[in-house]
N, C-alpha and C positions, 0 to 999 in steps of 0.2 A: 720819483724821489724816494730815497732810502730813509726809513724811519729809524732814529736812534733814541735810546733811553739811557740816561746817566744815573747810576745808583751809588751814592757816596754820602757818608754822614757829615762830611765837612763842606759847609757852604762855599768856602773859598775854593776848594778843589773842584766842586761842581761848576762854579763860574769860570774857573781857569780852563777846564776841559772844554766847556761850551765855547769859549772865546777862541781857543786854538782850532777847534773843528770848524766853526763858522768862518774863520779867517782863511783856513788853509785847505779845506776839503770841499769839493764840488758835489752836487747832486745828492746831498744828504740834508735831512731836517731833524733837529732835536725836538721830538714831540713831547718829552716830559723829563723831569728830573725827580728823584726820590731820595729820601734820607735814611730809610730803614728797610728791613725785610718786608714788613706788612705792606707799606706803601709801594715798594718796588714790585712785589708780587702782583698787587692789584693793578699797577700801571702796565705791567707786561701783558696781563690777561685782557686789559681794556684796549690797549693801543696796538697790540700785535706788531712789535718792532722787528726789523731785520737784523739790527745790531744792538747789543746791550753791553755797556761798560759797567762792570760790577765790582764794587769794593769788597774785599774779603772780610774786613771787620766792620760790623754795623751795630748800632746800639741795642737792638733786640735780637741779636743772633749773628750769624755769618752769611756770607754770600752762598755758602754751601747749603745752609738751611733753606734758603730761598729756592735753590735749584731742586732740592728734594721735594718741594711742594708743587712743582710744576708737573702737569700731566705729560708734557712733551716739551723738549727744548728745540724749537724750530727757528732759532735765530743764531747768528754768529755771536760768540761770547768772547769778550776781552776782559780779563781780570785786572783789577787795580790793586796793587799790593805795596806794603811798606817793608820790604825785605824779610817777609816770613820765609825762612829757609825751607821748612818742610813743605809749605804750600807751593813754592816755586819749583821744588823738585818734582812734586806730583803733577804740576801743570806741564812741565817739560816732557815727562814720560807719557802724558796723555795727548801730546801734540796740540795743545791749546795755546792761545796767545795771551800775553800779559804785558803790562807796563808798570814800572816801579816809581813810587813817589820819592822825591819830588818829580812831577811830570816833566819829561823831556819832550819838547815840541816835535822833533824829528821822529822819535820813537812812537809817539801817539799818532801822528799823521800816517806813518808807515803801517801801523797796526790797523787803522781804519781803512786804508786803501787795500790792504790784504784781505780784510773782511769783506769789502765791497766786491772783490774779485771772486770770493768763495761763498756768496750768499746762498746759492743752491748747494746744499751738502746733505745728502741723504744719510750720511753716517755721523751726523753731529751728535745724536743721542748716544752713539757708541763711545764717542770721545768723552762725553760727560759721565757716562757710567764708569768708564775706566778711571777718570779723574777721581770721582767720589770714592771708588774702591781703593785707589792708591792713597788718597789722603787719609783715609781711616786707618790704613796700615803703615803709613810712612815712617812712624817712629820705630817700628819693628823691622819692616822689610817691604820694599817695593814689590808688587805682585805682577803688574802687567805693564806693557809698553805698547803704544799705538804706533804702527808703522804705515805710512802713507805711500802708496805706489801711484803710478799714473792712472790706474783704473779702479783702485779700491783702497779700503783701509783694513788693516789686519790688527787684531787685538791678540797679542802674544804674551804668554807667561815668560817673564825674564829668565826663569830657571830652565826653560826649554830651548834657549838659544845656545847653540854649540859654538859658533864663531861668527865673526863679521870680517868681511874682506873689502878693502877699498877698490874702487873702480873709478879713477880720476876723482871727480867731485861727487860721486855716488857711492853707495855702500850696498853690498850683498849680505843679507842675513841668511845663515844656514840653521834651520830648526831641526830638532830631534825627531820629527816625523817625516824627514826627507824633503821638507818644503824649503824652497829658496825664495826669498823676498828681496826685490830690488827697489831701493828707496833713493830719493834725490836729496840726500844730506851727506855731509862728509863724515869719514870715519872718526875724525877728531871730536865732532859733536857727540857721537855715541861713546867714545872713550871716556869723556868727562862724565857722562851720565852713568855708565855701566861699571866703571872701575871700582866703586864702593861695593859692588855686588859680585865680587870674586872673578872679575874679568881682568885680563892683563894684555897689554899691547906688546907683543913679542917681536914685532917687525913693523916697518913703516906702513905696510899694507894689511896687517893682520892683528885683529883683536880677538882673543880666545877666552872661553869660559874654562877656568881651571878645573872645574868638575868633570870635564869631558876629555881630559888628557888620558890617552892610553899608554903612551911611553915617550921618553925623550931619547932620541938616537944622537950620540955625540959625533958620529961620522960626518964628514963633508961640512964642517962648520957648525953642525948641530941643527936638528929639526924635530918637531913634535909630530907624533902620530895621534890623531884624535879618534874618538870612538866611531866617527862616521868614515874612518879609513883615510881621511885627508891627511896630507903631509904638509906641515906648516913650517916655513923657514924661521929660524931665530937669528936676529941680527947680533953681531958681535958685541955691541954695547948693551944689549939686553940679556945676554947669556948669563952673566954672573948674577943679575937681579932675579932671573928665573930660578937659578940654582938655590939662591937664598930663600925664595918662596917655597921650593921643594923641602928645604930643611925645616920650615915652619909648619908644613902640612902634617 
């Protein structure tokens, strides 16, 4: 039986989450519920859960304060949030899961089932470290992104990504140390995450970091030459937008 702890300062939210899990998820047991950082920390250390649902805002601090006090994060973490923009952005970049209040039954059940399937995760601490670093810097600039492959997890500086290329429902990342990372998420997901950080989708299959453009060749419909010598096609409908970006650089 998989042990779950719910940490949320709202009694109604704790009860609602518990009811949804008990009704819809098999092979799990809610071993405790807590309403603040201190009680939540003590409960985790005492019960050693496999899954923790953690509210971001608590009366005596934040969920992040709780995480910083743990010697090791050896459980799957699902954040509970009420639309904190900066927190959600940091969570996405760190490949962690979250649910938004008011709680949606389907989203909660999916998050729990995903966590059950990933209980053994040797890289969980890496994700948490990335999240805490990102959250502390989020109002200025995202620093790192967690990229999960079939075999491992990579912690990559966003500024070191040269370009991303779609491969059906997967994405290839090309890093400035000649590393290539193949991940099982769509290019559209990364476009939404990276566009605010000087990335631009020049083609259906290509998202590029504007800092790594070497030149724009107008022949043959137009293509970019990147600093890694790759040649990236520019779609006709993105050409004028790209030229406008050049004018602003």
